[in-house]
C-alpha positions in Angstrom: -24.6 -9.1 -33.4 -24.7 -6.9 -30.3 -23.2 -9.7 -28.2 -20.5 -10.3 -30.8 -19.7 -6.5 -30.9 -19.3 -6.4 -27.1 -17.1 -9.5 -27.1 -14.9 -7.8 -29.8 -14.6 -4.7 -27.7 -13.7 -6.7 -24.6 -11.1 -8.6 -26.7 -9.6 -5.3 -27.7 -9.6 -4.1 -24.1 -7.9 -7.3 -23.0 -5.2 -7.1 -25.6 -4.2 -3.5 -25.0 -4.2 -4.1 -21.3 -1.7 -6.9 -21.8 0.4 -4.8 -24.2 0.5 -1.9 -21.7 1.4 -4.2 -18.8 4.3 -5.6 -20.9 5.6 -2.3 -22.2 4.8 0.2 -19.4 6.5 0.4 -16.0 3.4 2.0 -14.5 0.0 0.3 -14.2 -2.5 1.6 -16.7 -6.1 0.7 -16.4 -7.7 0.0 -19.8 -11.4 0.7 -19.6 -14.4 -0.5 -21.7 -17.5 1.4 -22.6 -16.6 4.8 -21.2 -18.6 8.0 -21.6 -16.6 11.2 -22.2 -17.9 14.7 -22.5 -16.6 16.7 -25.4 -15.8 20.4 -25.4 -19.3 20.9 -26.9 -20.9 19.4 -23.8 -22.0 16.3 -25.8 -21.4 12.9 -24.2 -19.5 10.4 -26.4 -19.5 6.6 -25.9 -16.0 5.3 -26.2 -15.5 1.5 -26.8 -12.0 1.3 -25.2 -10.2 4.0 -23.3 -7.1 4.6 -21.2 -5.1 7.6 -19.9 -1.9 8.1 -18.1 0.4 11.0 -17.1 4.0 11.3 -18.4 6.3 14.2 -17.5 3.3 15.9 -16.0 1.3 15.7 -19.2 -2.0 13.7 -19.5 -2.2 11.3 -22.4 -5.5 9.8 -23.5 -6.2 7.1 -26.0 -9.6 6.4 -27.5 -10.4 3.2 -29.5 -13.3 2.7 -31.9 -14.1 -1.0 -32.4 -16.0 -2.1 -35.5 -16.7 -5.8 -35.7 -17.8 -5.6 -39.3 -17.7 -8.2 -42.0 -17.0 -5.6 -44.6 -14.3 -2.9 -44.9 -14.8 0.3 -42.8 -16.1 3.3 -44.7 -14.7 6.8 -44.9 -17.9 8.0 -43.2 -17.1 5.9 -40.0 -13.6 7.4 -40.0 -15.0 11.0 -40.3 -17.4 10.3 -37.5 -14.7 9.1 -35.2 -12.5 12.1 -36.1 -15.4 14.4 -35.1 -15.5 12.7 -31.7 -11.7 13.0 -31.2 -11.8 16.7 -32.2 -14.7 17.4 -29.8 -12.9 15.6 -26.8 -9.5 17.1 -27.7 -6.0 16.2 -26.5 -6.3 12.5 -27.3 -5.0 9.8 -29.6 -7.4 7.8 -31.7 -7.2 4.2 -32.9 -9.7 2.4 -35.1 -9.9 -1.4 -34.9 -11.8 -3.6 -37.3 -11.4 -7.2 -38.5 -11.7 -6.9 -42.3 -10.1 -3.7 -43.6 -10.7 -0.1 -44.7 -12.2 1.3 -47.8 -10.5 3.7 -50.2 -9.7 7.1 -48.8 -9.7 6.0 -45.1 -6.0 5.4 -45.0 -5.1 8.8 -46.4 -7.7 10.6 -44.2 -6.5 8.9 -41.0 -2.9 9.3 -41.8 -3.3 13.0 -42.2 -5.2 13.4 -38.9 -2.9 11.0 -37.0 -5.5 8.2 -36.4 -4.0 4.7 -36.1 -5.7 1.9 -38.1 -5.5 -1.6 -36.8 -6.8 -5.0 -37.8 -7.9 -7.4 -35.0 -9.0 -10.7 -36.3 -8.3 -14.4 -36.4 -5.0 -15.2 -38.2 -5.0 -16.4 -41.8 -2.4 -18.3 -43.8 -0.7 -15.2 -45.1 0.0 -14.0 -41.5 2.3 -17.0 -41.0 4.6 -16.3 -44.0 8.1 -16.0 -42.7 7.0 -17.1 -39.2 7.3 -20.4 -37.3 4.0 -22.2 -37.2 5.0 -25.5 -35.6 7.7 -26.2 -33.1 8.8 -29.8 -32.4 10.8 -30.6 -29.3 12.3 -34.0 -28.4 12.6 -34.4 -24.7 14.4 -37.2 -22.9 13.6 -36.8 -19.2 16.1 -37.8 -16.5 14.3 -37.9 -13.2 14.8 -38.9 -9.6 13.3 -42.4 -9.0 10.5 -42.8 -6.5 9.6 -46.4 -6.2 9.1 -49.0 -3.4 12.5 -50.5 -4.2 14.3 -47.1 -4.6 12.4 -44.4 -2.6 13.6 -40.9 -2.2 14.7 -40.5 1.4 15.2 -37.4 3.5 17.3 -37.4 6.7 16.7 -34.4 9.0 19.4 -32.4 10.8 17.7 -31.0 13.9 19.1 -28.2 16.1 17.6 -27.8 19.6 17.1 -24.2 20.7 17.8 -24.9 24.4 19.4 -27.5 26.7 15.9 -28.6 27.8 14.8 -29.1 24.3 18.0 -31.0 23.5 17.4 -33.4 26.3 13.7 -34.0 25.2 14.8 -34.4 21.6 17.5 -36.9 22.4 15.1 -39.0 24.4 12.4 -38.8 21.7 14.8 -39.9 19.0 16.0 -42.8 21.1 12.4 -43.9 21.4 11.5 -43.3 17.7 14.4 -42.9 15.3 11.9 -42.0 12.5 11.7 -38.5 14.0 14.9 -37.7 12.1 13.4 -38.8 8.8 10.9 -36.8 6.7 7.8 -38.6 5.3 6.2 -37.7 2.0 3.6 -35.6 3.7 6.0 -33.6 5.9 5.9 -29.8 5.6 8.5 -27.4 6.9 7.1 -24.5 9.0 8.3 -21.0 9.6 9.0 -19.5 13.1 5.3 -18.6 13.2 4.3 -22.2 12.9 2.7 -21.6 9.4 3.7 -23.8 6.5 6.8 -22.7 4.7 7.1 -25.4 2.0 4.8 -27.8 0.2 4.8 -31.5 1.2 8.0 -33.4 0.8 6.6 -35.5 -2.0 6.8 -32.3 -4.1 9.5 -30.3 -2.4 12.3 -32.9 -2.4 12.4 -33.5 -6.2 12.7 -29.7 -6.7 15.9 -29.7 -4.7 17.6 -32.2 -7.1 19.3 -31.4 -10.4 19.7 -34.9 -11.7 21.1 -34.0 -15.1 24.6 -34.2 -13.7 24.1 -37.8 -12.5 24.3 -41.1 -14.5 21.4 -43.6 -14.3 21.5 -45.6 -11.1 22.5 -44.7 -7.5 22.3 -44.4 -4.7 23.2 -40.7 -4.6 23.2 -38.2 -1.7 22.7 -34.5 -1.6 22.9 -32.2 1.4 20.7 -29.1 1.5 21.2 -26.4 4.0 18.1 -24.7 5.5 17.5 -21.4 7.2 14.5 -20.7 9.5 12.8 -24.1 8.8 11.0 -25.9 11.6 9.0 -29.0 12.3 6.2 -29.3 14.8 6.8 -32.5 16.8 5.9 -34.1 20.1 9.1 -34.8 21.9 7.7 -35.4 25.3 5.7 -32.3 26.4 3.3 -31.8 23.6 4.0 -30.4 20.1 6.7 -27.8 19.8 8.8 -26.3 17.0 12.2 -27.9 16.4 14.6 -26.2 14.1 15.8 -28.0 11.0 19.2 -26.8 9.7 19.5 -29.1 6.8 18.5 -32.3 5.1 20.3 -35.2 3.4 18.4 -36.5 0.4 19.0 -40.0 -0.8 17.9 -40.8 -4.3 18.3 -42.9 -7.5 18.2 -41.6 -11.1 16.5 -43.0 -14.2 16.3 -41.8 -17.8 12.8 -42.1 -19.2 11.7 -42.8 -22.8 12.1 -39.8 -25.2 8.9 -37.9 -26.0 8.1 -35.5 -28.8 6.2 -32.2 -27.9 4.6 -30.4 -30.7 3.5 -26.8 -30.3 1.2 -25.6 -33.1 0.9 -21.8 -33.0 -2.2 -22.0 -35.3 -4.0 -23.9 -32.6 -2.9 -21.6 -29.7 -3.3 -18.2 -31.3 -6.9 -17.1 -31.8 -6.4 -13.4 -32.7 -3.7 -11.0 -33.9 -3.4 -7.3 -33.8 -1.9 -6.0 -37.0 -1.0 -2.5 -38.2 -3.1 -1.9 -41.3 -0.6 0.4 -43.0 2.7 -1.4 -42.3 1.3 -5.0 -42.1 3.3 -5.6 -39.0 1.8 -8.0 -36.5 2.0 -6.2 -33.1 0.5 -8.8 -30.9 -0.7 -12.4 -30.9 -3.5 -13.2 -28.5 -3.4 -16.8 -27.2 -6.3 -18.9 -26.3 -7.1 -19.4 -22.6 -6.6 -23.0 -21.8 
């Protein structure tokens, strides 16, 4: 039970961290298991806590998590109110997974304590909401086969007359210097990799939806500050690449159906107990 309670508190921390990251321009650190001293001098253990400053004013939020299988009693709400009153200048939120007994809602509404449900979704939560999305996809892709490989011609620009002479002689000896292989990577001026290997980089440069099936097609791509490290006669040196010409074929693959089932991906929801509004859906980590 203790382990499950800690996991419930950590889930609450994680959800509010994600909500604040989405809604706040500033980074807010949501903390778990914090000890705060009240005005009485008594230390209080707070399950989840965060604070921030806005317009020069400090705002603090305290969350009490109750991973109970039964509805939360008025006694628990009163105890939490006492903690909030002792600490002062703070907003309180109670989070449980089942519900709240009679009197809790009125008591907490009067004292400004928010009541939330954090639990696994049930069928009633999906009323009026989309549970399943089906998407039919017909992929059109650049072909990469032995018969129709993707090719890449390199446009090289020497940075000096001496390099131009070495490059011309090297290309005369080996014309493949002006063609990229599947493992080629472009480098930056510092000699560090600037792109992934051509096998992955080249297809990303192609928007094949505008082409009919077949080919061959060609596309020129201008480059800026891209280099190759090649040996053109005096050891490896950086040679500037100002562009590439990609040769390719296009093929439309068989249609596929993708089914997204929200019931299988959402493992917890945060719901306002009084309004019934679902405020956040927590998705499983895959």
